[in-house]
N, C-alpha and C positions, 0 to 999 in steps of 0.2 A: 504493500500500500504506500510505498514511498519511504523517504529517509527519516520522517518525523515520528515521534512517539505517539501512541494512540491516546486520545483524551480519556480521562477517568470517568467523567459523568456528564450526561446531558440527555435531553429528550432524544428519542431515536431519530427524529429528523432535525434535531438541534435548533429549535426555534422557541420563541417565547409564546406564552398563551395570550391570546388577544382578549380584549375586554368587551363586554356587552352590557348595556344598561337599559332597563325598562323605565322610561320616563313617561309619567302620566300621559301620556299620549304614546528534436535533438540537434538539428543543425540550423544555425541562423542563415538567412539568405539575404540579409541587408546588404546594401552596396558596399559598406565598409568591410564587412566580413568576407565578401567575395573577393574584394580587392586584396585583402591580406592573404587569403588562401591562394590566390592566383599569382601573386607577385613572384618574379623570378629571383633566385638566390644570387646575390652579387659576389659571393665568395667563390673563387675559382675551383677549390677542391672540396666543396660540400658534398657529402654522400647523400644517396637517396633517403637513407634512414634518418639522417639529420634533417633533411628537408621536410619529411613527413612529420617529424616531431615539432618542427617550427610551425607548420601549418596547423597542427592540432592545438598547439599553445595559442595561436592567434584566434582560432575558433572558440576556444574556451574563454578567452578574455572578452570576446565580442558576443556575449550572451548575458541574459539577465542573471543577477547575482542572487539566485535562489537555489535551495537544495531540492525543492519539489521535483520529482521525476515525472509524475503523471501530470504534465502541464503542456499547454499549447497556446499559441497566439497567432491570430490571422488578421490581415488587413481586409476589411469588407469592401474597400474600393467604392464602386458606385452603388453598392447595395446588393446587386444581383451577382457580382463577381467576388471572388475571394483570392487572397494570396497568402501563403504561409510565410510568417515572419520568423517564427522560432518554434521548435518542438523539443520538449524535454526528453530525457533518455527513455522514459516509459510512456510516451504519448500515445502509443498504439496498443498498450496492454489493457484488456478489458477488466474493469474492477467495479465493485459496488459504487453507486452514485447517489444514494440517499434521495433527498427531496428535489435534487435537480431533475429527477424523473418528471416532476410536475410541468416542466417546460413542454414535454411531449404531450402531456394531458391537455394543456392549453392549446397546443397546435391542432390537435384532433378536434377539440370543441370549436375552434375558430374556422374549421372547414364548413361550419354551418352558421354563418353570421346572421342569417335570418331568424335564428332561434335565440339570439342574445337577450332579447327582452322577455323571453318565456319565463313565467313565474314557477319556481320550484319550492315545494314545501319541505322543510327540514324534518327528517324522520328521527325518531329516537335511536334507530339502528346506527345512524351516523355517529351519534355521540357515544353509543355503546362501543363501537369499533375503536374510536380514539382511546377510550379508557382501557380496552382490552389489550391493545398493542403498544400503548404508551406513546402514541404519536402526538405531534404538535397539532394545535387546534386553533381555529378562528372563533371558538366558543359560540358556535351557532346554536340557537335555542330551539328546542323541539316545537314544531307548529308554526314557526315563523315562515314567511314566504319571501324569497329573494329572487331576483332575476339571475339568469345565467351570467350576465355581465357583472353583477355584484359578487357572485360566487367566484368568478375569475379573480377579482380583487382579494377575496377571502383566501383563496388558494395560493396566490403568488406573492402577496405582501407579508402576512404573518405565517405563511406556509401551512394553511389549514388542511389537514388530512380529511376532516369532516366535509369541507367544501369539495375536495377532490372526489370523495365518495358520492356526494350529491350530484356532481356533474356527470360522472361516469354512469351512475344509476339512471340518469335521465337522457343521456346521449347514446347509451348502448341499447341493443335490441335483445329481447328475450322476455320470457313470461315471469321470471323471478329476478330479484335483485342480484343474486349470485350469477345468473345467466347474463344479465345485462352488463355487469361489470366485466365478466369474462369476454364478452363480445367487444367491449370498449378496449380492453387490453389487446385483443386481436387487431383492432384498428390501429393502435399505437405501433404494433410491430409491423403492420403492413406499411405504415407511413415511414418507419425507419428503413425498411427495405427499399421503398421507392426513392428515398433520399440518398441511398447508397451508404448507409451507416452500417458497415459490415461487422463492426465490433460491438454492436448494440443489440440488447434483447431486454424486453420488459416482462415482468410477471406481476406487476402491481401498478396502480394509478398514482401512488404517492411516494414510492421508494421504500416502503416497508416490504422488504424482499421475502419471497418464499423460497429463495435459493438460486434464482436465475434472473436476477435484475441487475444488469451491468452495462457499461459503455466504456468508451475510451475518451481521453481528453480531446483528441482530434475530432472524434464524432460529435461530442457535445459542443465544441466550438462551432461546427457546421450547423448543428441543430439550433444553437443560440442565434447564429446569423440568420437562419431561415425564420425563426420566431420573431426577431426584431424587424423583419420586413412587414410584419402584420401591424398596422397602426394601432389596433386595439391593444395588442400585447405590449407594444412599446410604451403606450400611454399608461398602462397599468403598472409596469415594473419600475417606472421612474419615480413613483410616489414614495416619499419617506414615511408618510402617514396618510391614511384614507379614512374618512368618516362618511357613514351612510346611514340610512334608516330603512326600516322594512315593517310591513304589517305584522304584528305579533299574534299569537294564537288567541289571545283574549280580545282581539279587536283594537287594542291600543297600538302605540308606535314603539318599535324597538330601535334604539340608537346603537350603532356599532362603531368602534374605533379600532383600526388595525395599524400596527407599526411595522415598518419594513425591517427584516432581519439582515439586510445588506448594508453593512457599515460604510461601504464606499460612497453611498449616496450622501451628499452633504459634506463629505470630507475630501473627495477626490475631484479636482476640477474637470468637469466634462463628463462625469459618471452618468451612465444611462440605465443601469440595472446590472445583472439580469435575475439570478436566482441562487440562493444558498441551499445547503443541505449538510447534514451530519448524522452519524450513527455509530454504534459500537464497532461494527465491521467496516464502516465506510470512512471513518475519520471525518475531517472537516473539508467540505467541498464548496466551491463557488464558481459559477459561470458569470463572467463580468464583461461589461462593455463600456467604452468611453469614446467621446468625440472631441477632437481638437483640430483647428485649422483645416476643416473640411475633410478630416480623416476619421473613420470609425474603426476602432480596434475591438476585437472580441477575443477573450481568452478564457482559459479554464485551469483550475487547480483542483486536483482530486487527492483524497487520502492525506491531506495536510494536517498540521496541528492547529492550535488556536491562532497561529500567525498567518492564516490564509489570506487575510486582507492586506497584510504587509507584503506578502509575496505577490499578490495581485497588483499592488501599487508598484512594486519594483519591475514587474513584467510590463505593465503599461508604460511606465517612464522609459524603459528601454525601447519599447516599440515606437513611441512617439519621437525618440531621439534618432531612430533609424528610418 
């Protein structure tokens, strides 16, 4: 899972519990790196082995100063195109990815934009699931009705597994909740295949793995880039905090406040999102994006320690400098 020690304690998806109130109502390809690697040796009697060592040293120096091996950075260019800037040593190794799974959950939901205003009633089963598996929650209250758009906020900002279940239950096909969620997961895997994410497979809608929920840093960067092309997704994940209201079960108004788990927002100049995640087997993960000088960079760190945001900052700084 990378070079860092595993965290000792946190929610399985590593996020805070949201509040709800009922109120009466590996190799860099930057120009510098390529120039260093390609420069001819001016010493007349340099051996091939010495030249190889010099090139390797140049490559190592021209890379982000992070230990995370499961990491990747791409330049999104005009949005539809992408260019690899840097890949960590383990960028193509499939590993557990925790709540970054919810990026794909959102992508599948957004294939049906005409349903975003559909009202969905919160079931007690969603709350029971969160308690059973120890997942992060948006603290959705049984009987409240929220739109699919509101539930996207509840899933992506405080990383609510209850919201992920609600969306999958209503966007999947089948006669039972179990069947509908299984169908939704099948849609997630079909989308991964269509996007060419060869190191990716999902067995959950929220990252609480049944043993076969994994991806690579490279794949998740590509998925993040695809998700950020969706205006609704990009608008949701840039919020540091989101407040909304919904009809409650007793006919009054429920007010929800959700805080974003992504610490880069508000602290890193140009940060755009995207999604955090963490768990006992997953370590600390983050898919991140930032924009400066008309450039958008998207990166991933998986299996990190609590310094994931520091590593993300170093990777972005390096990327904008190249």
